[in-house]
MDAnalysis code that builds the backbone (N, CA, C; Angstrom):
import MDAnalysis as mda
import numpy as np

u = mda.Universe.empty(258, n_residues=86, atom_resindex=np.repeat(np.arange(86), 3), trajectory=True)
u.add_TopologyAttr("name", ["N", "CA", "C"] * 86)
u.add_TopologyAttr("resid", np.arange(1, 87))
u.add_TopologyAttr("resname", ["UNK", "UNK", "UNK", "UNK", "UNK", "UNK", "UNK", "UNK", "UNK", "UNK", "UNK", "UNK", "UNK", "UNK", "UNK", "UNK", "UNK", "UNK", "UNK", "UNK", "UNK", "UNK", "UNK", "UNK", "UNK", "UNK", "UNK", "UNK", "UNK", "UNK", "UNK", "UNK", "UNK", "UNK", "UNK", "UNK", "UNK", "UNK", "UNK", "UNK", "UNK", "UNK", "UNK", "UNK", "UNK", "UNK", "UNK", "UNK", "UNK", "UNK", "UNK", "UNK", "UNK", "UNK", "UNK", "UNK", "UNK", "UNK", "UNK", "UNK", "UNK", "UNK", "UNK", "UNK", "UNK", "UNK", "UNK", "UNK", "UNK", "UNK", "UNK", "UNK", "UNK", "UNK", "UNK", "UNK", "UNK", "UNK", "UNK", "UNK", "UNK", "UNK", "UNK", "UNK", "UNK", "UNK"])
u.atoms.positions = np.array([
    [-14.566, -3.457, 7.774],
    [-13.105, -3.217, 6.975],
    [-12.719, -2.492, 5.832],
    [-11.753, -1.345, 5.574],
    [-11.710, -1.498, 4.135],
    [-10.579, -1.898, 3.644],
    [-10.977, -2.766, 2.199],
    [-10.283, -3.486, 1.696],
    [-9.069, -2.855, 1.225],
    [-7.610, -3.033, 1.274],
    [-6.440, -2.511, 0.262],
    [-6.889, -2.854, -1.197],
    [-5.839, -2.125, -1.869],
    [-6.362, -2.349, -3.124],
    [-4.621, -2.316, -3.419],
    [-4.263, -3.395, -4.554],
    [-2.788, -3.586, -4.845],
    [-2.805, -2.891, -6.327],
    [-2.469, -2.391, -7.300],
    [-2.881, -1.819, -8.728],
    [-1.505, -1.253, -9.064],
    [-1.747, -1.548, -10.706],
    [-0.364, -1.164, -11.595],
    [-1.018, 0.016, -12.546],
    [-0.703, 0.806, -12.586],
    [-0.889, 1.748, -13.544],
    [-0.097, 1.596, -14.956],
    [-0.992, 2.194, -16.002],
    [0.124, 2.113, -17.188],
    [0.152, 3.575, -17.203],
    [1.589, 3.636, -17.913],
    [2.109, 5.383, -17.953],
    [2.308, 5.227, -19.099],
    [2.351, 6.572, -19.931],
    [2.200, 6.887, -20.995],
    [3.512, 6.879, -22.069],
    [4.538, 6.377, -21.044],
    [5.934, 5.891, -21.875],
    [5.573, 4.503, -22.172],
    [4.563, 3.816, -21.842],
    [4.634, 2.102, -21.928],
    [5.206, 1.386, -20.575],
    [5.738, 1.935, -19.590],
    [6.156, 1.542, -18.649],
    [5.174, 1.236, -17.520],
    [5.499, 0.939, -16.416],
    [4.066, 0.422, -15.398],
    [4.651, 1.203, -14.041],
    [3.977, 1.397, -13.123],
    [3.755, 1.792, -11.936],
    [3.314, 0.819, -10.692],
    [3.302, 0.356, -9.915],
    [2.691, -0.672, -9.223],
    [2.726, 0.214, -7.451],
    [1.450, -0.063, -6.982],
    [1.836, 0.529, -5.747],
    [0.349, -0.465, -4.791],
    [0.218, 0.549, -3.590],
    [-0.903, -0.081, -3.024],
    [-1.494, 1.064, -2.214],
    [-2.792, 0.769, -1.639],
    [-3.623, 1.763, -1.264],
    [-5.023, 1.725, -0.551],
    [-5.672, 2.285, 0.261],
    [-6.933, 2.016, 0.869],
    [-7.749, 2.654, 0.021],
    [-7.470, 3.739, -0.749],
    [-8.487, 4.189, -1.615],
    [-7.700, 4.675, -2.972],
    [-8.254, 3.788, -3.675],
    [-7.825, 3.558, -5.408],
    [-8.103, 4.938, -6.030],
    [-9.155, 5.688, -5.864],
    [-9.637, 6.535, -6.516],
    [-9.168, 7.832, -6.271],
    [-8.779, 8.104, -4.798],
    [-8.207, 9.475, -4.521],
    [-7.015, 9.241, -4.416],
    [-6.412, 8.020, -4.708],
    [-4.388, 7.723, -4.875],
    [-4.365, 7.602, -6.592],
    [-5.259, 7.354, -7.286],
    [-5.397, 7.452, -8.571],
    [-5.409, 9.396, -8.936],
    [-6.177, 9.923, -8.515],
    [-5.991, 11.335, -8.892],
    [-5.038, 12.199, -8.192],
    [-4.371, 11.683, -7.002],
    [-2.874, 12.096, -6.749],
    [-1.864, 11.715, -7.581],
    [-1.503, 10.663, -8.060],
    [-0.433, 10.115, -9.203],
    [-1.021, 10.959, -10.544],
    [-2.342, 11.038, -11.148],
    [-2.863, 12.324, -11.946],
    [-2.199, 13.583, -11.941],
    [-2.307, 14.268, -10.230],
    [-1.803, 15.370, -10.347],
    [-0.415, 15.583, -10.145],
    [0.491, 14.491, -10.211],
    [1.773, 14.672, -9.791],
    [2.256, 14.694, -8.268],
    [1.638, 14.511, -7.640],
    [1.680, 14.401, -6.329],
    [1.849, 12.868, -5.353],
    [1.723, 12.183, -6.680],
    [1.502, 10.690, -6.001],
    [2.439, 9.694, -5.626],
    [3.365, 10.249, -6.765],
    [4.830, 9.291, -6.597],
    [5.798, 10.068, -7.304],
    [7.159, 9.922, -7.166],
    [8.181, 10.598, -7.983],
    [8.152, 9.828, -9.242],
    [8.105, 8.523, -9.456],
    [7.945, 8.209, -10.575],
    [6.980, 8.396, -11.515],
    [5.542, 8.571, -11.050],
    [4.350, 9.162, -11.890],
    [4.380, 10.541, -11.811],
    [5.656, 11.248, -11.795],
    [5.400, 12.693, -11.950],
    [6.330, 12.874, -12.865],
    [7.305, 11.745, -13.084],
    [8.179, 11.543, -14.482],
    [7.619, 10.987, -15.798],
    [6.948, 10.197, -15.077],
    [6.043, 8.715, -16.431],
    [4.624, 8.824, -15.987],
    [3.799, 9.999, -16.792],
    [2.412, 10.319, -16.442],
    [1.581, 8.923, -16.407],
    [0.912, 9.123, -15.567],
    [-0.167, 7.830, -15.535],
    [-1.075, 7.709, -16.469],
    [-1.232, 6.764, -17.255],
    [-2.543, 7.104, -18.167],
    [-3.882, 6.205, -17.807],
    [-3.545, 5.204, -16.905],
    [-5.011, 4.443, -16.435],
    [-4.538, 3.065, -15.379],
    [-5.479, 2.842, -15.005],
    [-4.999, 1.855, -13.827],
    [-5.581, 0.504, -14.802],
    [-4.081, -0.174, -14.751],
    [-4.641, -1.578, -15.874],
    [-4.620, -2.693, -15.298],
    [-4.188, -2.545, -13.733],
    [-4.829, -3.614, -12.778],
    [-4.496, -3.700, -11.521],
    [-5.789, -4.302, -10.747],
    [-6.134, -4.475, -9.531],
    [-6.788, -5.833, -8.871],
    [-5.839, -5.808, -7.951],
    [-6.345, -7.047, -6.482],
    [-6.442, -6.290, -5.730],
    [-7.136, -7.035, -4.446],
    [-7.995, -6.370, -3.527],
    [-7.560, -7.604, -2.319],
    [-7.059, -6.999, -1.317],
    [-6.637, -7.689, 0.115],
    [-7.471, -7.433, 1.041],
    [-7.404, -8.208, 2.338],
    [-8.589, -7.778, 3.470],
    [-7.276, -7.173, 4.572],
    [-5.744, -6.993, 4.563],
    [-5.264, -6.394, 5.225],
    [-4.121, -6.085, 4.739],
    [-2.912, -5.053, 4.905],
    [-2.137, -3.824, 4.842],
    [-0.807, -4.805, 4.231],
    [-0.799, -6.091, 5.296],
    [0.528, -6.757, 5.269],
    [0.006, -7.710, 4.016],
    [-0.816, -8.399, 3.479],
    [-0.834, -8.966, 2.359],
    [-0.987, -7.974, 1.303],
    [-1.569, -6.928, 1.361],
    [-1.584, -6.072, -0.050],
    [0.001, -5.647, -0.328],
    [1.016, -5.150, 0.764],
    [2.344, -5.351, 0.735],
    [3.143, -6.080, 0.675],
    [3.115, -7.451, 0.825],
    [3.791, -8.545, 0.360],
    [3.214, -8.439, -1.624],
    [1.716, -8.788, -1.901],
    [1.809, -8.712, -3.156],
    [2.413, -7.336, -4.126],
    [2.714, -6.421, -3.101],
    [2.772, -5.178, -3.983],
    [4.335, -5.821, -4.478],
    [5.324, -5.732, -3.449],
    [6.558, -6.167, -3.623],
    [7.008, -7.496, -4.847],
    [5.409, -8.586, -4.653],
    [5.931, -9.588, -5.365],
    [5.582, -8.928, -6.723],
    [4.992, -8.078, -7.070],
    [4.515, -7.585, -8.503],
    [5.742, -6.727, -8.901],
    [6.648, -6.098, -7.923],
    [7.484, -4.954, -8.520],
    [8.464, -5.918, -9.288],
    [8.506, -7.251, -8.333],
    [9.649, -8.180, -8.796],
    [9.587, -8.842, -10.725],
    [8.367, -8.732, -10.624],
    [7.840, -8.867, -12.378],
    [8.646, -8.426, -13.705],
    [8.826, -9.040, -14.473],
    [9.336, -8.205, -15.819],
    [8.235, -7.461, -16.155],
    [8.518, -6.601, -17.292],
    [7.643, -6.084, -17.779],
    [6.685, -6.686, -18.639],
    [6.967, -7.938, -19.315],
    [6.458, -8.623, -19.753],
    [5.725, -9.748, -18.870],
    [5.877, -10.178, -17.740],
    [4.951, -10.714, -17.058],
    [3.797, -9.808, -16.479],
    [4.181, -8.584, -16.004],
    [2.952, -7.684, -15.961],
    [2.216, -7.268, -16.716],
    [2.649, -7.517, -18.194],
    [1.436, -7.443, -19.216],
    [0.006, -8.575, -19.344],
    [1.282, -9.726, -19.336],
    [0.703, -10.995, -18.638],
    [-0.379, -11.028, -18.081],
    [0.101, -10.398, -16.860],
    [-1.098, -10.321, -15.795],
    [-2.419, -9.881, -15.921],
    [-1.891, -8.394, -16.512],
    [-3.064, -7.791, -16.820],
    [-4.006, -7.998, -18.053],
    [-3.204, -8.457, -18.899],
    [-3.965, -9.202, -20.118],
    [-4.945, -10.193, -19.543],
    [-4.701, -11.269, -18.651],
    [-5.193, -12.557, -18.390],
    [-6.852, -11.765, -17.451],
    [-6.261, -10.901, -16.056],
    [-7.105, -9.811, -15.450],
    [-8.769, -9.561, -17.157],
    [-8.303, -9.274, -17.721],
    [-8.773, -8.177, -18.781],
    [-9.331, -8.907, -19.797],
    [-8.979, -10.275, -19.562],
    [-9.700, -10.992, -20.917],
    [-10.999, -11.577, -20.330],
    [-12.444, -11.455, -21.163],
    [-13.467, -12.000, -20.618],
    [-13.387, -13.419, -20.392],
    [-14.260, -14.187, -19.508],
    [-13.764, -15.040, -19.264],
    [-15.040, -16.196, -19.429],
])
């Protein structure tokens, strides 16, 4: 079974977009081409800043909802935690 990805995109204005998908590469291309979501049409995505893997759609959706409730600073902290070498 394919995993589900929960991701945070960093947009050109410094804002974040959070979503989930089965195919991160395809979804990212959709966002970049302006077909991914209304938000990313107005806030051009620059890069995938954060990713988590889940084995079910339900778990991914639950995590996506939790991430969307985080403040901008909490998202930054989460991204910095994942991208810090251990």
